C-alpha positions as CSV (number, residue, x, y, z in Angstrom):
1,M,0.0,0.0,0.0
2,A,1.0,3.5,-0.6
3,A,2.0,5.7,2.3
4,I,-0.4,8.4,3.2
5,L,0.0,11.6,5.1
6,E,-2.0,11.7,8.3
7,V,-3.0,15.0,9.9
8,G,-5.1,15.2,13.1
9,V,-5.5,16.5,16.6
10,T,-4.7,14.4,19.7
11,A,-5.6,15.8,23.1
12,G,-5.7,19.3,21.5
13,V,-2.2,19.0,20.0
14,P,-1.8,19.0,16.2
15,T,-0.2,15.7,14.9
16,S,1.0,14.5,11.6
17,G,2.9,11.5,10.1
18,T,2.8,8.8,7.5
19,G,1.3,5.4,7.6
20,E,-0.5,2.7,5.6
21,A,-3.7,3.4,3.8
22,A,-6.7,2.5,5.9
23,T,-10.3,1.7,5.2
24,I,-12.5,4.8,5.6
25,N,-16.0,4.3,6.7
26,S,-18.5,4.8,3.9
27,L,-21.2,7.4,4.2
28,H,-24.6,5.9,5.0
29,A,-27.4,6.6,2.6
30,L,-30.5,8.3,4.0
31,T,-33.6,6.0,4.0
32,P,-36.9,7.7,3.4
33,S,-40.0,6.1,4.8
34,A,-43.5,7.5,4.4
35,A,-46.8,6.9,6.1
36,T,-50.3,8.3,5.4
37,F,-52.8,9.4,8.0
38,T,-56.3,10.1,6.7
39,P,-58.7,11.6,9.2
40,A,-62.5,11.8,9.2
41,A,-63.9,15.1,7.8
42,T,-64.7,16.6,11.1
43,S,-63.5,19.0,13.8
44,H,-60.5,17.6,15.7
45,T,-60.1,19.0,19.2
46,A,-56.6,20.1,20.1
47,L,-54.2,17.2,20.8
48,D,-56.4,14.6,19.0
49,C,-55.1,11.8,16.8
50,V,-55.4,12.4,13.1
51,G,-56.3,9.2,11.2
52,G,-55.2,6.6,13.8
53,A,-51.8,4.8,13.7
54,A,-49.7,4.3,10.6
55,T,-46.5,2.4,9.9
56,F,-43.3,3.8,8.5
57,S,-41.9,0.7,6.8
58,T,-38.3,-0.4,6.5
59,V,-36.8,2.5,8.5
60,G,-33.7,0.4,9.4
61,T,-32.6,-3.0,10.6
62,S,-34.4,-4.7,13.5
63,G,-32.4,-4.4,16.8
64,K,-30.2,-1.5,15.4
65,L,-30.0,2.2,16.1
66,V,-31.0,4.7,13.4
67,M,-30.8,8.5,13.5
68,L,-33.9,10.3,12.5
69,C,-32.5,13.4,10.8
70,G,-35.4,14.9,8.9
71,A,-39.1,14.8,8.3
72,S,-41.6,16.4,5.9
73,F,-45.4,16.3,5.6
74,S,-47.9,17.3,3.0
75,I,-51.7,17.7,3.1
76,D,-53.7,17.3,-0.1
77,T,-56.4,19.8,0.7
78,T,-58.2,22.7,-0.9
79,T,-58.8,24.3,2.6
80,P,-55.6,25.5,4.4
81,V,-55.1,23.8,7.8
82,A,-54.1,26.2,10.5
83,S,-52.5,23.9,13.1
84,A,-49.1,22.7,14.0
85,F,-48.6,18.9,14.1
86,R,-46.7,16.4,16.2
87,L,-45.6,12.9,15.3
88,H,-45.5,10.4,18.2
89,L,-43.2,7.3,17.5
90,F,-43.3,3.7,18.8
91,N,-40.9,0.8,18.1
92,A,-43.8,-1.7,18.2
93,A,-47.6,-1.6,17.8
94,P,-49.1,0.5,20.7
95,T,-52.6,0.4,22.1
96,V,-55.1,1.5,19.4
97,I,-56.2,5.1,19.5
98,A,-59.0,6.0,17.1
99,D,-59.0,9.0,14.8
100,D,-60.3,12.2,16.6
101,A,-59.6,10.7,20.0
102,A,-57.3,12.3,22.5
103,F,-53.7,11.0,22.2
104,T,-52.4,9.3,25.4
105,V,-49.6,6.8,26.0
106,A,-51.0,3.8,27.8
107,S,-48.9,2.4,30.7
108,A,-48.5,-0.9,28.6
109,D,-46.9,1.2,25.8
110,I,-44.3,3.2,27.7
111,S,-41.5,0.7,26.9
112,K,-42.4,1.0,23.2
113,Y,-42.6,4.8,23.1
114,L,-39.7,6.6,21.3
115,G,-40.8,10.1,21.8
116,F,-42.1,12.7,19.4
117,I,-41.1,15.1,16.6
118,D,-42.7,18.5,16.3
119,L,-43.4,19.2,12.7
120,G,-44.8,22.7,12.8
121,I,-47.4,24.3,10.5
122,A,-47.8,23.4,6.9
123,I,-47.2,26.2,4.3
124,D,-49.9,26.7,1.7
125,L,-48.3,26.1,-1.7
126,G,-51.6,26.9,-3.6
127,S,-53.9,24.6,-5.5
128,T,-54.3,21.5,-3.3
129,C,-51.1,21.3,-1.4
130,Q,-49.8,22.3,2.0
131,W,-46.3,21.3,2.9
132,N,-43.6,21.6,5.6
133,E,-40.2,20.0,6.4
134,V,-38.0,19.9,9.4
135,N,-34.3,19.1,9.2
136,G,-31.6,18.6,11.8
137,I,-33.7,16.5,14.1
138,A,-30.8,14.2,15.3
139,K,-33.1,11.8,17.2
140,P,-31.4,8.3,17.7
141,V,-33.9,5.5,18.1
142,L,-33.5,1.8,18.7
143,L,-35.7,-0.3,16.4
144,S,-37.4,-3.5,17.7
145,T,-38.4,-4.3,14.1
146,E,-37.5,-2.6,10.9
147,N,-40.6,-0.3,11.2
148,I,-41.7,2.6,13.3
149,I,-45.4,3.1,14.2
150,G,-46.6,6.7,14.4
151,Y,-49.6,8.7,15.6
152,W,-50.1,12.1,14.0
153,K,-51.6,14.7,16.3
154,N,-53.0,18.2,15.7
155,I,-51.9,20.7,18.3
156,S,-54.8,23.1,18.0
157,T,-58.5,22.5,17.3
158,V,-59.0,22.3,13.6
159,T,-61.6,21.0,11.1
160,L,-60.0,18.6,8.7
161,E,-61.0,17.1,5.4
162,A,-60.9,13.4,4.8
163,V,-57.7,13.7,2.7
164,A,-54.2,12.2,2.9
165,H,-51.7,13.7,5.4
166,K,-48.5,12.2,4.1
167,V,-45.5,12.2,6.5
168,T,-42.0,11.1,5.4
169,L,-39.2,10.3,7.8
170,M,-35.5,10.4,6.8
171,A,-33.1,8.1,8.7
172,Y,-29.7,6.6,8.5
173,P,-28.2,3.7,10.4
174,L,-25.9,4.3,13.3
175,N,-24.6,0.7,13.8
């Protein structure tokens, strides 16, 4: 192997030298995974579930850590929705919560709960599309399967149409 120049910092002191070529870890590709939440066309009180649970398929490898690094959502609607949204995450199927019911984490589901991601308010892009994205989330999660189960929740009281609320998570493997 060819010699390479090594430059670095050890304990705050600049170092350099030569050595053998080494394997450099490859960059991990981001894995997008989408789920759709479709609510009933009715008023949803603040902090209600929107459309029940949905599955983000093939987020990573079962038993491994992934880093959730970004998310986006779109609403195919002709009427702008004036509410922020929050996505609650589980590493296994939680207790069923119906659409338009108050979101709670049952005591039996605490060990499955991965936390939440605030996704803000969608921006009206005209026609029939509202959209938003959040980057820099940096949320490590341990997967029990290759999937993540999510509950989509409106933060303020809002009347929703029975249209798709599509949420996409971006993740990459940590180990």
